[in-house]
GUZADO-73851 format. One record per residue (C-alpha): x, y, z; residue number from 1; residue in one letter. Coordinates in steps of 0.05 Angstrom, whole numbers. Example, Ala and Ser with C-alpha at 12.3 -4.5 7.8 and 13.67 -1.06 7.14 Angstrom:
BEGIN
ATOM        x        y        z     i   aa
ATOM      246      -90      156     1    a
ATOM      273      -21      143     2    s
END
This chain:
BEGIN
ATOM        x        y        z     i   aa
ATOM     2753      486      820     1    m
ATOM     2815      491      861     2    a
ATOM     2861      431      866     3    a
ATOM     2861      396      936     4    p
ATOM     2916      415      983     5    d
ATOM     2976      363      984     6    s
ATOM     2983      345     1056     7    i
ATOM     3047      309     1080     8    t
ATOM     3064      286     1149     9    l
ATOM     3139      268     1163    10    r
ATOM     3186      262     1224    11    f
ATOM     3225      327     1240    12    a
ATOM     3298      330     1225    13    e
ATOM     3354      375     1251    14    r
ATOM     3342      427     1197    15    e
ATOM     3270      432     1221    16    d
ATOM     3288      459     1291    17    l
ATOM     3274      532     1277    18    p
ATOM     3204      514     1254    19    q
ATOM     3192      466     1313    20    v
ATOM     3210      523     1359    21    l
ATOM     3168      574     1324    22    a
ATOM     3107      523     1331    23    f
ATOM     3123      517     1405    24    i
ATOM     3122      592     1411    25    r
ATOM     3056      597     1374    26    e
ATOM     3024      545     1415    27    l
ATOM     3049      577     1482    28    a
ATOM     3022      643     1456    29    e
ATOM     2952      610     1442    30    y
ATOM     2953      579     1510    31    e
ATOM     2970      643     1546    32    k
ATOM     3036      612     1569    33    l
ATOM     3089      650     1525    34    a
ATOM     3126      674     1586    35    d
ATOM     3141      599     1603    36    g
ATOM     3178      583     1540    37    v
ATOM     3253      576     1554    38    t
ATOM     3269      526     1503    39    a
ATOM     3318      544     1447    40    d
ATOM     3346      512     1387    41    e
ATOM     3404      480     1424    42    q
ATOM     3364      450     1480    43    t
ATOM     3315      423     1427    44    l
ATOM     3369      395     1385    45    e
ATOM     3400      357     1446    46    a
ATOM     3330      333     1467    47    s
ATOM     3304      312     1399    48    l
ATOM     3368      290     1365    49    f
ATOM     3421      281     1417    50    g
ATOM     3452      214     1443    51    a
ATOM     3386      198     1482    52    m
ATOM     3329      231     1446    53    p
ATOM     3275      246     1496    54    a
ATOM     3220      261     1445    55    a
ATOM     3201      259     1373    56    e
ATOM     3164      306     1325    57    v
ATOM     3114      295     1269    58    l
ATOM     3108      354     1222    59    l
ATOM     3048      368     1177    60    a
ATOM     3059      406     1113    61    e
ATOM     3010      435     1064    62    v
ATOM     3039      443      994    63    d
ATOM     3106      438     1024    64    g
ATOM     3093      491     1076    65    e
ATOM     3100      478     1150    66    a
ATOM     3028      477     1179    67    a
ATOM     3029      442     1245    68    g
ATOM     3065      394     1289    69    f
ATOM     3060      340     1344    70    a
ATOM     3115      329     1395    71    l
ATOM     3109      263     1433    72    f
ATOM     3149      214     1475    73    f
ATOM     3144      145     1509    74    h
ATOM     3121      135     1579    75    n
ATOM     3108       73     1617    76    f
ATOM     3045       41     1651    77    s
ATOM     3064       -5     1709    78    t
ATOM     2990      -30     1709    79    f
ATOM     2996      -50     1635    80    l
ATOM     3067      -71     1639    81    g
ATOM     3075      -35     1572    82    r
ATOM     3099       32     1546    83    r
ATOM     3049       86     1524    84    g
ATOM     3054      143     1476    85    l
ATOM     3043      212     1507    86    y
ATOM     3027      273     1463    87    l
ATOM     3060      334     1494    88    e
ATOM     3041      386     1440    89    d
ATOM     2992      384     1382    90    l
ATOM     2990      449     1343    91    y
ATOM     2963      470     1274    92    v
ATOM     2972      544     1249    93    s
ATOM     2907      581     1247    94    p
ATOM     2908      590     1171    95    r
ATOM     2913      515     1163    96    f
ATOM     2858      495     1209    97    r
ATOM     2795      461     1186    98    g
ATOM     2833      418     1133    99    r
ATOM     2838      355     1174   100    g
ATOM     2911      364     1195   101    l
ATOM     2899      355     1271   102    g
ATOM     2859      289     1258   103    r
ATOM     2913      266     1209   104    q
ATOM     2968      280     1264   105    l
ATOM     2927      244     1317   106    m
ATOM     2910      187     1273   107    a
ATOM     2984      176     1252   108    s
ATOM     3006      179     1325   109    l
ATOM     2951      126     1343   110    a
ATOM     2978       82     1288   111    r
ATOM     3051       93     1313   112    l
ATOM     3025       72     1383   113    a
ATOM     2995        9     1357   114    v
ATOM     3057       -6     1312   115    e
ATOM     3104        5     1372   116    r
ATOM     3062      -42     1421   117    g
ATOM     3039       18     1464   118    c
ATOM     2983        0     1511   119    g
ATOM     2953       71     1512   120    r
ATOM     2957      141     1478   121    f
ATOM     2944      198     1522   122    e
ATOM     2953      274     1530   123    w
ATOM     2931      333     1574   124    s
ATOM     2889      392     1552   125    v
ATOM     2872      458     1588   126    l
ATOM     2805      456     1619   127    d
ATOM     2787      523     1583   128    w
ATOM     2806      499     1515   129    n
ATOM     2735      477     1494   130    t
ATOM     2753      474     1418   131    p
ATOM     2807      424     1432   132    a
ATOM     2764      383     1481   133    i
ATOM     2711      380     1429   134    k
ATOM     2760      358     1377   135    f
ATOM     2788      305     1422   136    y
ATOM     2719      279     1442   137    r
ATOM     2706      272     1366   138    g
ATOM     2764      227     1360   139    l
ATOM     2737      181     1415   140    g
ATOM     2780      207     1473   141    a
ATOM     2748      208     1543   142    s
ATOM     2768      253     1603   143    s
ATOM     2806      224     1663   144    m
ATOM     2770      271     1709   145    d
ATOM     2791      228     1772   146    e
ATOM     2866      244     1760   147    w
ATOM     2900      313     1770   148    t
ATOM     2967      332     1743   149    v
ATOM     3021      347     1797   150    q
ATOM     3083      384     1778   151    r
ATOM     3148      404     1816   152    v
ATOM     3191      459     1781   153    t
ATOM     3244      514     1795   154    g
ATOM     3264      523     1865   155    e
ATOM     3215      468     1891   156    a
ATOM     3248      416     1845   157    l
ATOM     3318      437     1865   158    t
ATOM     3297      434     1941   159    a
ATOM     3263      364     1933   160    l
ATOM     3327      339     1893   161    a
ATOM     3370      360     1950   162    a
ATOM     3332      313     1998   163    d
ATOM     3339      254     1952   164    g
ATOM     3401      210     1946   165    e
ATOM     3408      152     1897   166    l
ATOM     3446       91     1915   167    p
ATOM     3511       93     1882   168    g
ATOM     3510      168     1865   169    h
ATOM     3547      220     1902   170    s
END
């Protein structure tokens, strides 16, 4: 009988940046969005470990080998008057799937949200990703079908920014 896997979850550190970037690229490939990845180690370092970190990463390891990650950050609900925890990316490498890593990452994030006083824990999922949707339903998640995601990027973002002027900024 084989010994059970040793699973460890931990917060990523600077030296984990190459692995985090590799997971981001693997996830983008799976989601058929690989052309959209422009992140590199330098931008990730500034965003995750700079003076004002924008996000955090939990890494999952199996027997000391990187197996998956969850990248998340805090948002804010005006209705609740409290911050929330937003999961940007959840990914487990194919050869490590089926061992409960995704569930452990999600449960750890839920625990973190509760410990940090968050009013909610939320994320988006591509509508064609039925395995992920089934997984999330199994965790007790519900769809926010009445909401749609809106996004402004690239030239549209630059054009919109040109129309906006903040008081005290020139």
